[in-house]
N, C-alpha and C positions, 0 to 999 in steps of 0.2 A: 504494500500500500504506500502511495506517495505521502511523504511527511510535509504537510502544509504548515505555514507559519502559525495558523490557528491551532492546528494539532500539536505543534511543538510547544506553544505556550500552555495548552491544556495539559500536556504530559508533564510539564515542569511546575505547574501551579502549586503543587503540594510542598514545594521547597520554600514557600513563603515563610513558614516557621521552620527554617532549615535545621537539620540535625548537625551535630558537631562533625560527623563524618565527611561533610562537604567542605573541602579545603578552602581556606582563604587564598587569595592570589595577590601577590605584590610584584608588579612589573616595573623594573628599574631600567630606564632608557637614557642613553647619552646621544648626542647628535654629532655625526661626522667622526666616528671613532674607528680607527684602523684596527684590523684583526691583530696585527703584530704589536700593538701598543697595550699589551697586557703581560704582566710577568708570567702568569700561568700559561701563556701561549708562546713562551720561549724567549721573551725579550729580557736580557740580563741587566739592562740599564734603567728601564722605567720602574718607578716605585708605585706598585698597586697592591699593597698588602691586604686590603679588605676585599677587593675583587678576587685576589688569589685565594683567600680563605673561603670565599663563596664557591670558587671553582673547585676547590678540594672536596666539596660535598655535592657537586653538581655533575650532571651530564654536560661535558664541555665539547661542543661541536667544532671540529676543525675545518669543516666544509659546509658552512651555513651561508646562504646567499639571499640577498634582498631581491625584490622583484622590480626595482627601479633605482637607479643611482641618483635620486633626487628626493627631497624630503617628503612632500605630500603624497605622491603616488606610492612611495614605499610604505609610509605609515598607514595609509588606507588599506593596503594589502595586509599589513600586520593585523588590523582590527576587523577586517571582513573575511579574511581567508580566501580572497579572490584576486585574480590578476588585474593589472592596470587596464588592459584593453576591455575587461569585463566591468569593473566598477567605474571606469571612465574618468577617474581623477588622474589626468596625465601630466599636468603642470601645477606648480605652486599657486596658492591663492585662487583656487576655483572651488565652487560649492560642491558638496557631495550630493549624489543622487539620493533623494529622500527615501527611495525604495530599498536602499542598502541597509541591512541589519548589522549593526556594529556589535562587537563582543560585549561592550558594556551594556547595551540594550538587552541582549540575550541573557546576561547574568542578572541584570536588574529585574527582568520579567520572571526570573527563576527564584527571586527572593534575596539576592545579594545586595548589600550596600555597595555603592559605586562612587569612586572619587578620582579626580585628576588634579595633579599639581605640576605646574611648570609649563613646558612647551607642548601644547596640544597640536597646533599648526592646522586646525580646521578653518574653514571660511564660511561665514564671517568669524573673525577671531575673538568671539565674545563668550563669556561664561553662560549667557542665556542660550546661545546656540549649542554650546557643549551639553547643556542639560537636555536639549531636544534629542541628542543622540544616545541618551541613556545614563548620563552622570547625575547622581544626586547632589554631589558637591564638586565644584570646579574653581580652583584658584590658579589663574593662568598668567603666563608671560611668554610671548613668542620671541622676544629678543630682537625684533626689528623695529626701527623707529616709527614707521607709520602705524604699527599696532600698539604703541605705547599708550594711546588714549583708552585702550581697552584692558590694559595690564593691571592686574591686582598687585603685582610686585611694584610697579612704578608708583601706584597710589601709596603703597606701604612705605616705599623709600622716600617719597616726597614728605611724608609725615614724620619720618624718623632720622633721615640723614641730613646733617647740617650742610653737606656739599651736594645736595640732591640736584642742583641745576646742571651739574656736569653729566654728560651722557655716560652711562655705566660701562661702556666699552671703549672710552677714550684712554689713550696712554698719557704718560707724564714725561716731561723732559727737564733736564737731562737725566739719564740713568744708564747704568751699565747695560741692562737689558732694555733695548729700544721698545719693547712691548710691555714694559712695566705699567700696570694700570694705575690711574689716578684715584680710584675708589678704594676705600678700606674694605678688607675682606668681609667683615660682618654685614656690609650693606650690598654685597654682590648678589646677582641672581642665583648663583650657585648656593650660597649660604641660605638665602631665602627659600629656595626650593627644598633644601634639606630640612630646614626648620618646619616649614608648613607640611611636609610629608610626615614628619614625626608627630606633629600636632594632630593631623588627620588620622594617623594610626591609633593614637590614644583615644580619639573620639570613636572610631570604629570598634576598637577593642572593648568598649564599655557596653556593647550590644552582644546578644547571643547569636545574632545573624552573621553568616559569613560575609567577607568583604572582598571587593576587587579594588585595588588602589594602584593607579598608574602615576609614577613619579618620573618626570621627564626633564632632564637637565639640558640646557642650551650648549654647554661646553662639552667637548673641546672644539666646537665649531669656531671658524674665523669670525671676527677678527681675533688675532692670537694674543690679545692683551690679557695679562694675568697679574693679580695684586700681590703685594708682599704678604706673607713670607715666601710664597710659591715662586715669585719672579726670579729668585736667586737659587732655587732648589737644584738646578742643573748647571750652575755657572761653571763648574769645573769638569763637566762631562762633555767629551767630544763624541757627538752622535754621528754614526756613519751616514753620509749624505748620498742621495741617488746620483747615478751617472748623469752628467749634463747632456740634455738633448741638443740636437742640432737642427737647423732649419731644413737641411737636406733630409733628415730622418722624418720630420713632421710632414714634409711635402710628399712623402711616399705613402702616407696614410690615406684612407678614403676621405673624400671631400668633406662630408659632415663632421668627421672627427677633426680634420684640420681646422674647420671653422670654430669648433669648440675650444681647441687649444689656443687659437690665435685671436679669440674674440676680444680680448683686452690687450692685444699686442703680444709681441714675443717676449714674455716675461722671463723665459729661460735664458735669453741673451742679455737681459738687463740686470738680473739679480746676482749680487755678489755671494760668494760662498759664506762670508761672515754673516750676512743678513739671513741667509737660509739656515745657518746653524742656530741663530737665535729664534727663528720660526720653529724649528724642531724642539729647541729647549723649552720654549713657551708652550708649544703644543703638549709636550710631555708633562709640563707643570700643570696645565689645565686638566689633563687626565688624572694626575695625582690629587688635585684639588677636589675633583668630583669623587674620587675614590675615598677621600676623607669623609665626605658627607654620606656616602653609601655605607661606610663603616658605622657611622652614628645611627643610621636607619636600621641596619641589621642588629646593632646593640639594643635599640629600642624594641625591636621585634622580640628579641630574647627577653628583655625586661618585662614585657607584657605577657610572656608565656605563650606566644603564638607561633614560635618557630616550627614546632613539631607538626603543626597542621596548616602550614602555609607554603604554597607553591611560590618560589622566588624565581623570577625570570630576569635575566640581564641581557640586553641587546642594544642595538643602535640602528638608525635608519639607513646608513650608508657609511662608507669610509671617506678618506681624504688622500688625494694623490701626493700632496706635499712635494710637488715639483718632479715627481716621477713622470716620465714621458713629456716633460715640459709644461705640466699643468698643476697649478694650485687649485684645490677644490675637488669636485667630483664630476658627475654628469657623463661619465664614460664607463665602459665595460671592463676596464682593467681590474685585476684582482683587488688592488688597493681601494677601489670604490665599491665593488659589489660583494666581496667576501668579508664577512663581519664576525666579530666575537659574539658568541651566543651561549649562555649558560641557563640550565633549567634544573631546579632542585625541589625535591619533596622528600623529607626524611622518611625512611622506611619503605618508600615506594620506588623512587627513581634511583637506579644504580649509578653511583658516581664513577667517573672515568672519562677517558678521551674517546670520542666517537668520530670516525673518519668517513662515515656515510654522508652522501649528499642530502641536505635538507633545504627547504625553502621557507621563507617567512610566512607564506600562506598556510604552512603547516601548524602555526601557533594556535589559531582558533580551534581547529578540531582536536588538537592535543589537550588544550585546557578544558574544553567541554567534555572530552573523554575522562580526564582526571576528576572532573566535578560530577561525573555520572549523569551528564545531560546529553540530550539528543543533538546531533549535528544537522543543521538545515541542509537540504539537498543542493542548494546553489553554492555551498562552500567547495572550493576547488582544491584546497590543500588536503593533506591526510595526516592523521594522528601518527606521531612517532612513539607513542606510549609502548607499543609492543617491542620496540627497539631498546628502550631504556628501563623497562619495568619487567621483572621476572614473572613468568606465568601469565602474561597478558596477551598471548597469541603470537602467531608468526608475523614477521615483518619482512616485506619484500623491498629491498633497497631501491632507491630511485636510480634510473639509468642516466638522468640528466636534470639539471636545474636551468631555469629560464629567467631572463630579465628583459625589460623593454624601456625605451626612452624616446620621448618626443624632443626633437632637436631645437625647434624655434626658440624656446625660452632661453636656452643657454647661448645660442649664437646671437641673440639680440641683447645680451648683457643683462638678462633678467627683467627687462622692462615688461610691464603688464600689458601695454598696448602693442600687440604683435601684429604688424602689418602683413597680411597674406594677399598675394596677387594671384588670381586664378591663372593657371598655366605656367606660372613662374615660381610659386611657392613662397618661402621666406628666406631672404638673404641668399638666393640662388639654390636653395635646397627644395626641390619640388616634392619629394616624398620624404618627409622628415621623421618618419617612424622607424626606429631601429630596433632590432631584436638580437638577443644573445641566447645561445644554448651552450651549456657547459657540462661536459662529462668528467669522469675522473681524470682522463688524460687530455682531452681536446677542448678547445673553446672556439666557437664560430660566432663572430659578430657580423650581422648582415644589414646593409644599408640599401634598401631598394633603389635601383638605378645608379648606385654609386659603389658597387663592389662590396668588399668585406675584408675581414681579418680572420685568419686561422692560426691558432697557436698550439703548439705541442707542449703542454704544461709539464710533462715529465722531463723533457729535455731542454725546455726553454721557460723556466718558471717566471722569469722577469718579463716575458711577453715582448721580446725584442726582435724576433724573426717572424714576419708575417708570411705564412706559406700559402695564402689564399690563391695566388696565381701560379703556384708551382704545379707542373704537370704530374709529378708524383703524388700530389695531394688531392687530385680530382675526385677520386672515389670517396675520400673522407669528407670533402666539401659537399658532395652530392648526398651522402648519407646523413650528414648533420642538417642540411636543408630539408631533407625529408622528415627528420625528427622535429624540426621547427614547424613544418606544415602540419604534421600529425597533431602536434600540441595545439596549434591555432584552431584546427578543425574540431578537436574533441574537448577542449578545456571547458566549454560551456554546455556540453551535452547533458550534464547531470541535471540541469534544470529544463532541458528541452525534450528529453527522451524519457518516456515512461520507463519505470524501473524494470518492468517485466520484459522490455525489449532490449535491454542492455546486454552486451556480450561480456561475460566475466573476464 
């Protein structure tokens, strides 16, 4: 029988007076956090003691992939379990389709308390809108100037910080670290997000109902400003820097990718090694700063006696190139943008350890609903990885491939909201701006309709420096991966279009 939304809600209504066996969910998210910027993921220089202790009791996924290398499409995939071409949030600051059922709505309808603190990144960027998606409580700060008028953090800072007139991501001069922030740490968005998360935890813990709390930090997203004492944390550390890109190498890439890398000029030709070193030091410091707040949140969860029955998720919406391949930021399919750190913990249920299987962030919704003993709506396109990480929970068939997609115009126009499209010409000379990625354990194919593609052999070329797309010896691999992309695009929506009885197992 098809599971309709009405049937789903009816089947879960009895959870309104939820039993203690239904776990709480604490979702900790950072923004623009690289996979390799976690001590538990093998980085010997970065200081992340609190995330490392969480990793020690978590399933730590080494091949987790976001479905878009840009904030909003990625986050909407996290919370709907659906691919960007299906939920249709393809660029930042676009409204969500009201028909999409977000995780917080499903959990709220099942009796959970629901809350969000920090960067939600929905549009419009207001607490009122957040509540329409299923949050009982929303304390928000998107971190972008034009959203400050809606920011709970900015209102709080204006009332408490004597220096509130200065923008919270301004740097100060002169300083050894050119990215030293002018703001005191106690008044930063990072400290505020941590404090309000702990406050909300205490509020939720006073009820016998389970809770879902989403705590979302803006950092380590650019700008790379970081306040004392974190600004000097890595002063004496020489962080290995990526190979400097050349214009010759960039010009060999597909045109849409060239446009993205060069949209703000050839930064890779203009940036000194000393400045890039400080960017890395400040980025690492921002990660350590967020790690400190996450440690306080985990300590609060312990103090409240909720750790044993709380699923703790740690993830991020995408990575950061940090001048790899000539690009600061993201918006591309290189590993540093789409491969992300991802931890999942539930004591006594999830087996800690390193997992090398491919997973996608659309898998989060069905996994959490599975752990909460709730039905998964038919239109969810991810699949639960509970059988992989929990003993005795059934067989798990590993994914053959992970997918991502990206709309080019937003990034080639410098992020402006007014994107001029000319019929027959496209945007900025890109007629078909929709790009797709398929990534297997060994291979990655990035396809740009009308503009060729990239093929990387990740076993032999982990830095993605040799594009094999046009090599005669790679024709079969390119053809096979294009067929995989085609199959995915044809079948990814069939769960809501084809009656269950007609599906082929």
